[in-house]
C-alpha positions in Angstrom: -18.5 201.5 164.8 -19.1 197.9 165.2 -23.1 198.4 164.9 -22.4 200.3 161.5 -20.2 197.3 160.3 -22.6 194.8 161.1 -25.5 196.7 159.7 -23.2 197.1 156.4 -22.5 193.1 156.5 -26.3 192.4 156.5 -26.9 195.1 154.0 -24.0 193.3 151.9 -25.7 190.0 152.7 -29.2 190.8 151.7 -28.0 192.4 148.6 -26.1 189.2 147.5 -29.1 187.3 148.6 -31.3 189.1 146.5 -28.8 189.0 143.4 -29.2 185.3 144.0 -32.6 184.8 144.2 -33.1 187.3 140.8 -30.5 185.1 138.9 -32.3 181.6 140.0 -35.6 183.3 138.7 -34.4 184.2 135.6 -32.9 180.7 134.5 -36.9 179.6 135.4 -38.0 182.4 133.3 -36.0 180.9 130.3 -36.9 177.4 130.8 -40.7 178.6 130.8 -39.9 180.6 127.8 -38.3 177.5 126.0 -40.8 174.7 126.9 -44.0 176.7 125.3 -41.5 177.8 122.2 -40.9 174.3 121.6 -44.5 173.3 122.2 -45.7 175.7 119.5 -42.7 175.1 117.2 -43.7 171.3 117.9 -47.1 171.8 115.9 -44.9 173.0 112.8 -42.7 170.3 113.0 -45.3 167.7 113.0 -48.1 169.1 111.0 -46.1 168.9 107.2 -45.9 165.0 108.0 -49.0 163.8 110.0 -51.5 166.6 109.3 -53.0 169.0 111.6 -55.9 166.9 112.8 -57.1 167.6 116.8 -55.4 164.2 117.7 -52.1 165.2 116.6 -52.1 168.7 117.7 -53.9 168.2 121.1 -53.3 164.6 121.6 -50.0 163.7 120.6 -47.9 166.8 121.1 -49.7 168.5 124.2 -50.2 164.9 125.5 -46.5 164.0 125.3 -45.7 167.6 126.9 -47.7 167.1 129.8 -46.1 163.7 130.4 -42.7 164.8 129.7 -43.0 167.4 132.2 -44.5 165.4 134.8 -41.6 162.8 134.3 -39.2 166.0 134.5 -40.7 167.3 137.9 -40.3 163.7 139.4 -36.5 163.3 138.3 -36.2 167.1 139.2 -37.3 166.5 142.8 -35.3 163.3 143.5 -32.3 165.6 142.0 -33.1 168.2 144.4 -31.6 166.3 147.1 -28.3 165.3 145.5 -25.3 167.1 145.3 -24.4 170.8 143.9 -27.7 172.4 142.6 -25.8 174.8 140.5 -24.1 172.0 138.7 -27.3 169.9 138.5 -29.1 172.8 136.9 -26.3 173.7 134.4 -25.9 170.0 133.3 -30.0 169.6 132.6 -30.3 173.0 130.9 -27.1 172.4 128.7 -28.5 168.9 127.7 -31.6 170.2 126.6 -30.1 173.0 124.6 -28.3 170.3 122.7 -31.7 168.4 122.3 -33.1 171.7 120.6 -30.0 172.0 118.3 -30.2 168.2 117.2 -33.8 168.4 116.5 -33.4 171.5 114.3 -31.9 169.5 111.8 -33.2 165.9 112.4 -37.0 166.5 113.2 -37.8 166.1 109.3 -36.0 162.5 109.0 -37.4 161.3 112.5 -41.0 162.4 111.5 -40.5 160.5 108.0 -39.1 157.7 109.3 -41.6 156.8 111.9 -44.6 157.8 109.3 -43.1 155.3 106.7 -43.9 152.7 109.3 -47.3 152.8 108.2 -48.6 153.1 111.6 -52.1 154.8 112.2 -51.4 158.4 112.1 -52.6 159.0 115.9 -50.0 156.5 117.1 -47.2 157.4 114.8 -47.5 161.2 115.8 -47.7 160.0 119.3 -44.5 158.1 118.7 -42.5 161.1 116.6 -43.8 163.5 119.2 -42.3 161.2 122.4 -39.1 160.8 120.5 -38.5 164.7 119.5 -40.0 166.5 122.2 -40.1 164.0 125.0 -36.0 164.1 126.1 -35.9 168.0 125.8 -39.2 168.5 127.8 -38.4 166.0 130.7 -35.0 167.7 130.9 -36.2 171.5 131.3 -39.1 169.9 133.5 -36.3 169.0 136.0 -35.3 172.7 136.4 -38.5 173.9 138.7 -38.2 171.5 141.5 -34.6 172.6 141.6 -35.1 175.9 141.7 -37.8 175.8 144.2 -35.2 173.7 146.4 -32.2 176.3 145.6 -34.4 179.2 146.7 -35.8 177.8 149.8 -32.9 176.2 150.7 -32.1 177.3 154.7 -35.0 179.7 154.3 -38.1 177.7 155.7 -40.1 179.7 153.2 -40.6 176.7 150.7 -44.5 177.8 149.5 -43.5 181.4 149.2 -40.3 180.6 146.7 -42.6 177.4 144.8 -45.3 179.7 144.1 -43.2 182.6 143.2 -41.1 180.8 140.8 -43.8 179.1 139.2 -45.9 182.2 138.8 -42.7 184.0 137.2 -41.8 180.8 135.1 -45.6 180.8 133.8 -45.8 184.1 132.8 -42.6 183.7 131.0 -44.3 180.7 129.2 -47.0 182.7 128.6 -44.7 185.2 126.9 -43.0 182.7 125.0 -46.4 181.5 123.7 -47.3 184.7 122.2 -44.0 185.7 120.7 -43.5 182.3 119.0 -47.1 181.9 117.8 -47.3 185.3 116.3 -43.7 186.3 115.3 -41.3 183.4 115.5 -43.4 181.0 113.6 -43.1 183.6 110.5 -39.3 182.8 110.6 -36.8 179.8 109.9 -38.0 176.8 112.2 -34.4 175.7 111.9 -32.8 179.1 112.8 -35.1 179.5 115.6 -34.3 176.2 117.3 -30.8 176.7 117.0 -30.7 179.8 118.5 -32.9 178.8 121.4 -30.6 175.7 121.9 -27.5 177.7 121.9 -28.9 180.2 124.4 -29.8 176.9 126.6 -26.3 175.9 126.0 -24.5 178.8 127.2 -26.6 179.3 130.1 -26.4 175.7 130.9 -22.3 176.0 130.4 -22.4 179.0 132.4 -24.2 177.6 135.6 -21.9 174.3 135.2 -19.1 176.6 135.7 -20.5 178.6 138.7 -21.2 175.3 140.2 -17.5 174.0 139.9 -16.3 177.2 140.9 -18.5 177.5 144.3 -17.8 173.8 145.2 -14.0 174.4 144.7 -14.4 177.4 147.0 -16.3 175.5 149.4 -13.2 172.7 149.3 -10.6 175.2 149.6 -12.4 177.3 152.5 -13.2 173.8 154.4 -9.5 172.9 154.2 -8.0 176.3 155.2 -10.7 176.1 158.6 -9.4 172.5 159.2 
């Protein structure tokens, strides 16, 4: 009887762990999709004002995304050692979603204001890319290190989870690239940005609430055991 109970507990624990890992990887997929979607839509945002020259598309836009992701990875690595990972993930994803929603209505105003500075188009497009795409991309970049830290915590399999999270996130980015470039660009830019932003806000808020609940349960459990 005791062996059966022990086996049942282990099976339930393994199932819960698997569901948790799947949920965390789903978050990584959503974020990977959102980053690539924004990068593709960024071309539609910039070209009407700054033109479609190669230094606008491959220099300013892609360059800013790479720099912003690098900043996000560094910040995410630092945040991974602080506090509740669920609350941290929820906060950064929610903030990124707000950036998407704001960008949907303000991108044209920002681009035109910077264009009217009469800078060289190269530097003007670079500044506009930094202002528009830098904050949300850096925020989303923090997710990867946080996800890896959360998945590998206590497992001793950091390399495995890092590879798995990055692979799945990159596949989601590929899907986001194809769907956005082939289909979403044909629809309303504003609607697409708002829809994605709201999805991120909902996901971030859910993660934040779960983090608060888990932290509260830990406090209650600790006071009970004490």
